[in-house]
C-alpha positions as a LaTeX table, in Angstrom:
\begin{tabular}{lrrr}
\hline
Residue & $x$ (\AA) & $y$ (\AA) & $z$ (\AA) \\
\hline
Met1 & 194.15 & 149.13 & 295.83 \\
Thr2 & 196.67 & 151.80 & 297.57 \\
Thr3 & 198.90 & 153.33 & 295.86 \\
Ser4 & 202.71 & 154.13 & 296.78 \\
Thr5 & 201.78 & 157.42 & 297.90 \\
Glu6 & 198.59 & 156.99 & 300.03 \\
Arg7 & 200.74 & 153.51 & 301.44 \\
Glu8 & 203.72 & 156.22 & 302.76 \\
Ala9 & 201.07 & 158.20 & 303.77 \\
Leu10 & 199.60 & 155.34 & 306.04 \\
Ile11 & 202.97 & 153.97 & 306.77 \\
Gly12 & 205.55 & 155.83 & 309.51 \\
Ala13 & 209.10 & 156.18 & 308.60 \\
Thr14 & 209.83 & 153.51 & 311.38 \\
Asp15 & 207.12 & 150.76 & 310.94 \\
Ile16 & 208.55 & 147.80 & 309.68 \\
Val17 & 206.99 & 146.61 & 306.00 \\
Ala18 & 208.96 & 143.91 & 305.40 \\
Tyr19 & 212.14 & 141.79 & 306.47 \\
Tyr20 & 215.14 & 140.85 & 303.79 \\
Tyr21 & 215.39 & 136.84 & 304.56 \\
Gly22 & 217.67 & 134.76 & 302.40 \\
Glu23 & 218.03 & 137.80 & 300.25 \\
Lys24 & 214.22 & 137.80 & 299.03 \\
Thr25 & 211.41 & 140.19 & 300.63 \\
Val26 & 209.32 & 138.49 & 303.03 \\
Cys27 & 205.90 & 140.24 & 304.72 \\
Pro28 & 206.09 & 140.18 & 308.70 \\
Asp29 & 203.13 & 137.46 & 308.19 \\
Cys30 & 205.74 & 134.72 & 306.47 \\
Thr31 & 208.57 & 136.03 & 308.47 \\
Lys32 & 207.07 & 135.20 & 311.44 \\
Asp33 & 205.44 & 131.61 & 310.15 \\
Leu34 & 209.20 & 130.99 & 309.04 \\
Ala35 & 210.80 & 131.88 & 312.14 \\
Ala36 & 208.25 & 130.57 & 314.94 \\
Pro37 & 209.42 & 128.38 & 317.14 \\
Tyr38 & 207.42 & 124.51 & 317.08 \\
Tyr39 & 205.95 & 125.30 & 320.66 \\
Leu40 & 204.13 & 128.80 & 319.14 \\
Ile41 & 202.72 & 127.16 & 315.99 \\
Asp42 & 199.38 & 126.37 & 318.04 \\
Ser43 & 198.91 & 130.24 & 319.03 \\
Pro44 & 200.78 & 132.42 & 316.92 \\
Glu45 & 198.33 & 135.46 & 317.28 \\
Ser46 & 199.37 & 135.82 & 320.57 \\
Phe47 & 202.83 & 136.69 & 319.60 \\
Ser48 & 203.72 & 139.48 & 316.67 \\
Thr49 & 206.49 & 138.77 & 314.64 \\
Glu50 & 208.59 & 140.98 & 316.43 \\
Gln51 & 208.45 & 138.96 & 319.71 \\
Val52 & 208.68 & 136.03 & 317.47 \\
Leu53 & 211.86 & 136.90 & 315.86 \\
Asp54 & 213.41 & 138.36 & 319.35 \\
Met55 & 212.80 & 134.96 & 320.85 \\
Ala56 & 214.65 & 133.31 & 318.02 \\
Ala57 & 217.25 & 135.70 & 317.93 \\
Lys58 & 217.99 & 135.07 & 321.46 \\
Thr59 & 218.01 & 131.20 & 320.93 \\
Ala60 & 220.53 & 131.90 & 318.14 \\
Gly61 & 222.33 & 134.16 & 320.16 \\
Ile62 & 221.88 & 137.25 & 317.36 \\
Asn63 & 222.53 & 140.54 & 318.05 \\
Arg64 & 219.68 & 141.87 & 315.96 \\
Asn65 & 220.56 & 145.49 & 317.05 \\
Asp66 & 223.47 & 145.13 & 314.95 \\
Glu67 & 222.34 & 143.64 & 311.51 \\
Asn68 & 225.81 & 143.86 & 310.07 \\
Ser69 & 226.43 & 141.33 & 312.79 \\
Tyr70 & 224.73 & 138.67 & 310.42 \\
Thr71 & 223.44 & 137.88 & 307.19 \\
Ser72 & 220.02 & 137.59 & 305.92 \\
Tyr73 & 221.13 & 133.92 & 305.20 \\
Glu74 & 221.39 & 133.37 & 308.78 \\
Phe75 & 218.68 & 135.45 & 310.46 \\
Pro76 & 216.04 & 138.00 & 308.98 \\
Lys77 & 216.39 & 141.88 & 308.53 \\
Val78 & 214.13 & 144.82 & 308.96 \\
Leu79 & 212.80 & 146.64 & 305.61 \\
Tyr80 & 211.02 & 149.98 & 305.79 \\
Ser81 & 209.10 & 151.47 & 303.12 \\
Asp82 & 211.61 & 153.22 & 301.91 \\
Asp83 & 213.68 & 149.96 & 301.23 \\
Leu84 & 211.06 & 148.70 & 299.00 \\
Val85 & 210.69 & 149.73 & 295.59 \\
Asp86 & 206.91 & 150.29 & 293.86 \\
Gly87 & 204.85 & 147.03 & 293.50 \\
Glu88 & 207.29 & 145.29 & 295.45 \\
Lys89 & 205.64 & 141.73 & 296.88 \\
Cys90 & 206.55 & 139.21 & 299.37 \\
Phe91 & 208.63 & 136.01 & 298.29 \\
Val92 & 206.37 & 133.29 & 299.75 \\
Cys93 & 203.00 & 134.68 & 299.45 \\
Asp94 & 203.12 & 136.67 & 296.74 \\
Arg95 & 201.34 & 139.73 & 298.81 \\
Pro96 & 201.78 & 143.22 & 297.36 \\
Leu97 & 203.80 & 145.13 & 300.17 \\
\hline
\end{tabular}
């Protein structure tokens, strides 16, 4: 298990580590599963979480570059390592973030 200091050394300041979705912290894999349209379910490994979210945002008419224009109930918001507290886990799968 890595400590928070080791985790910070491995993760860059602009690396997305989780998403805030419905006021819950969710890991990238679970976020992708929640946001993927039905037609992508057969081959989810061929699309990154960010690609799936970009497609979903475009379909919903959401500007992902302006996180103040939507709530976490409407669409997931990006979380970086500095946004998390030590020991935080994914709300869906309970995996440490």
